[in-house]
N, C-alpha and C positions, 0 to 999 in steps of 0.2 A: 613821207613826212620825215624830216631830218631831226636828229637829236641835237639839242643845243650844246655848245662847247662846255658849259659849266656843269653839265649833268655828271660827267665822268669824275671830275674832282670831288663833286659832292658825294658820289657813291664811295669813293676812296675814303673820304673823311668819315662817312657814316660807318663804313666797315672797320676803320681803325678805331672809331669810338666804341663800336660794339665789342671789338676784340679787347679793348682796354677795360671795358666794363666787366667782361667775362673773366679776364685773367688777373686784373689788378685790383678791382674793387673788393673781392673777398679778403684781400690781405691789407686793405687800407687801415683798418683799426689796429691790426697787429703791427703794421709798419709804423704807425704813429706812436704806439707804445714803445717800440724798439728805439725809435729816434729820441723819444723823451727820456729814455733811460740811458742813452749814450752808448748802446751796444754797437752801433754802426752797421747793423744788418739792413740791407736794402731790399727793394722789391725784387730785383734780379736774383738775389740770393734765395728768397722765398720761392720764386718760380723754379729755380734749379733744384731746390729741395723737393718740390712737388714732382718734378720730372724724375728724380732719383727715388721716388716713393718713400720719402721721409716726411713725416708730419711737421710742417713749419711751426705750428702752434707749440708742439712739445719742445723743439729746439730753442725757439725764441723765448719761451717762458723760462726755461732753465738758464739761458744766457743772461736774461735780465736778473735772475736771482744771483748768479755768480757775479755779475757786474755790481749789483748793490752790496754784495758781501765783500767787495774789494779784491776779488780773485780775477785779475785781468790776464793771467797767463794761459787760460784755457782757450784753445783755438776752436773755431767753429767747425773745422774739418774733423777734429777729434770727437766732437760731440755727435756729428753726423755718422762717423764711422762706428761709434759705439751703438747707435740706434740700428744701423744696418747689420751689425754683428749679432743682434738679438738681445742686447743688454737693456737694462732698465735705467734710462737716463735720469729719471726723477730721483731714484734711490741714490745713484752715484753723486748727483748734485747735492742732495741733502747731506750725504756722508762727507763730502768735501768741505761744505760749509761748516758742519759740526766739528770736523777735525781741525779746520783752520781756527775756529773760535777757541778750541781747547788747547791750541798750541802744539799739535802733533805734527811730526815731520812726515808728511805724506802729500801726495798730489793726485790729480785727476787720473793720470795714467795707471798708477798702482791700484787705486780703488776701482777703476774700470776693469782691470784685469781680475781683481777679486770677484767683481760682480759677474763677469763672464765665466768664472770658475764655479759659479753656483752658490757663492757665499752671500749671506745677508750683511751687506756692508754697513747699513744703517745700525743694525743691532751690534755689529762688531765695534764700530766707533763708539757707540753709546756705552757698551760694557767694558771698553778699554778705559774710559773715564770713570764710569761708575761700575765697580765689580759686581758680579752676580753670584748667586748662591746655588749650588747643586746639592741635592739630597742623594745619599748613597745608602741603600738602593733608591733609585728614582721612583717617583710616583707612578710611572708607566709600568713598573715591574709589579708582579703579583706578590712578591715578597716585601715585607716591611722592615726586615732586619737582615744583617749579614751574620751568619753563625760561624763560630770557630771553637775549637776544643783546646783547652789549656793542657799543660803537661800532667796534671792530676786527673785528667779524664772528664772534667766537668765542661759541658757545652755552654758557651757564653754567646749571647746575641747582642749586637751593637748596631747603631746607626750613626752616620756622620754627616756633618754639613761642611761642604768644601766651598770656600770663597775663592773665585777665580777672576782673573783679568784677561781679556782677549788680547793676544799678541798679533798685531797687524802684519808683522814681518813673516809670521808663520801661517797666515790665514790661507795662503795658497800652498797646497801640498802637505799641510799639517793634519794630524789626526784630530778627530772631533770629540764631542761630548761622550759618545759611547765608549771610546777607548779609554778616556780618562776615568770614567766611572768603573770600568772593568778593572783597571789597575788599582784604584782605591779599594774596591771590594777585595781584591787579592791581598792588598796590604793589610787590611783589617784582619783577615783570617791568619796571615803570617804573624802579626803582632800578638794576637791572642794565643797562638800556638807557641810563642817564645816564652810566655809567662809560666813560672813554675807552678803556681796555683791560681785558681780563679779569684781568690780573695785579693791577690795583688792587682789583678786587672780592675776589679771593682774599686779598690782603694786608690789606684793611680790610673785613672782613665786616660790621662794625658800620655801614657806610654804609647797608645795607638796613634795619637797626633804626632808625637816625636818621630815614631817609626816612619809614618807617611811622609813627613817633611824631609827626613834624612835621605830617602831613597829616590828623590827627584822623579816623582811619578809623572810630572808634566813634560818630561823630555820628549821631543818629537811631536808634541801636540800644539794646537793653536791657542793654548791657554797657559797662563802662569798662575800657579797656586799661591794665593796670598795667605790663607790660613786654613787650618783643619780643626774642627771642633766636634767632639763626640756629643751627639744630640741625645742618645739614649743607650743604656746598657742594662742587660738583664741576664739572670742565670736561668738556663733552661732545664737541663737534666744532667745526670752523671752517665755520660756515654761510656766511660771506662768501666764502671761497675756493670753496666748492661753487657758490654763486650765480654768481661770476665765471666759473668753468669752464663752467657751463651756458650763461651768456650768450655766452661765446666760441664754444662749439659751435653755438649758435643763429646767431651772426653768420657763422660759417663756412658753415653750410648756406644762409643767405641769399645770401652771396657766390657760392657754387657755383650756386645757382639763377639768379642774375642773369647769371653767366658763361655758363651753359647757354642762357639766353635770347638773349644776344648771339651765341653760336655758332649757334643755330638761325636767328637773323636773318641772319647772314652767309651761311649755307648757302642760305637762301632768296634772298638777294640775288645770290649767285653763280649759282644756277639761273636766276634772272630774266635776268641778263646773258648767260648761255649761250643762253637762248631768243632774246634779242634779236639776238645774234651770228648765230645760225642763220637768223633771219628776214632780216637784212641780207644774209647770204651767198646766200640763195635769191633775193633781189631782184637781186643782182649776176649770178647765174647766169642769171636771166631776161633781164637786159639783154644779157648776152653772147650769148644764143641768138638775139637779133634781128639781130646784126651779119652773120652768114652769109646770112641771108635778104635783108637790104638789099643786100649785095654781089652776090648772085645776080641780084636784080631789076635792078640797075644794069647788069650785064653783058648781060643779055638785052635791054635797051632801048638799049644802046650809049650810055648816058648818063654814062659815067665821064669826068670831066674837062670836060664841057660846062657852060655857064652857063645853058642853058635849063632850065626847071623840069621836074620829073619828070612822068610821065604821070599823068592824073587817076585811073587805076585803082589807084594805089599809096596805101596808107594815109598819113595826115598824118604820122605819126611816122616813116615810111620815106622821106619826100621829102627831097631834098637841095637846099637853097636856098642859093645863094652870094650873098654881099653884092654889091650893085651899086656 
């Protein structure tokens, strides 16, 4: 049985139709939306995105948003490259549109680089236009105030509100929120320490704000300090008096220890002198014990009052020698 000549073309047409349905039909609605918006993205582009493991829906949706926002300079390859690099294309597109509407001098490439660096580009653009407020110390910290000691020894506690604007040119490589808050806390302590008395800090709380603004604490960070306001200030205790009291107690204990040392030395010296006195007394008693013996020997030899020497049998120390 022979196959008719029209069977093979029919099979080719059916195979082509099936391939068309499998490959093209899923992108039909997306392609119609892209054509209607004027992006110029065709079916072939979508198929190539699928082969490069890029979701066509993500790229096309963002391309449509950029097209409607009037940003025609963003290339399709740049968007695909950002997705392949692991970036968030939706966030970058939203940030680009917000920056363009706010009149900021930035483009897709810069914001894509910031996104790949791990920054929240949407938040950065938003808070460049609308400054945000930081509390020092922040709510994440266990402390509620920053404590400093004035020159009169009184400890003063303060809390500040820092209004900052994000600097897009420093977003990559610039220090973040933690560094800024650490510098502000250090500045609060230094400003309190410069005051002669704690009354002056309470009367002129703006001394802290002026000190913080003068020392450019935002240098090297991705923020620009707009204003610094002291939110709360309070007097804690007199640290200087407590330190002086503790020092006095320490000096007292040292003096008592030295006095005890002198007392112990005096007792030891007294005991030493008592021992020496006892020794000298024993020597006197020994010398006194010799006198009766010498007297008895002289009586026995009838040598009392004579000028002749004592007998040889007497010890040298018992002889009685008169001068000639």
